[in-house]
N, C-alpha and C positions, 0 to 999 in steps of 0.2 A: 856787425850783423844788423840787418834792417828787418823789422817785423812786416810781414805781408798782411796778416790778418788772422781771423779765426775760421777754422774749417766748419762749415755748416752741415754738409752731408756728402754722400757719394752720388755721383751721377749714374745714369743707366750703364754707361761704359766702364764704370769702376774708377773714374777719376774723382779727385777731391775738388769740391766747390768751396772756395774761400771768399768770405766777405772782405774785400780789399780795403786796407787802410793806406797802402802805398801801391804804386804800379810798378812791379818789377819787369825786367826785360824778358821776353820770350826766350826760353832756353836756359834761364837761370836755374841753378840748383836750389831746391828747397830743403830746409832742415827743420827739425823740431826743437823744442827748448833745451834738450840735452845734446844738441849739435849732431844728432844722428841724421844721416842722409835719408830723405823721404822720397823725393822724386824731382821732376823737372817741370817748370812752368811751361805749359803748352799753349795757353791762350788767355786773353783778357777780354771779358764780355760784359755786356750791360751798358747802361748809361754812363757817361763820363763823370757825372757827379756821384754815382754810387756803383762803381765797377765790381765785378767778381773775377777772381783768378781761377783758372783751371790748372790743376797740378796732376800730371800723369805719375801715378805711384809706381815705384820700383820694387815694392815688397808685396808679399801675399797677405799680410796683416793690415788691410786697408781700413777696417772699421775702428782700429785703435786710435786713429788720428782725428776722429770727429770730436768737435768742441775743444781742440787744442790749437795753439797758435803756431804758425809756420813763419820761417825767417829765410832771408837770402843774404849772401855775403856782399853782393854789389847791387847797386840800383841802376835803373835805366839811364843810359847815357854815360855811365861811369866807364873809364878806360881800364880800370884795374880790377 
């Protein structure tokens, strides 16, 4: 598991905005610290030195993830 970063807030569309520590591939599944599926990485935005990751949430309880860390199983460019 690789840490994406910490969730800052919800966007107007209801997606999670994550301050990225790593750059996951678009379409990667995002999990919380308890390895519960949260959603899918839909975009990476912002400057390359300080990017943000947009995660499309697949649950109704979106606000519970604010200030939590999110993780992915594989990183960008990984074949597995």
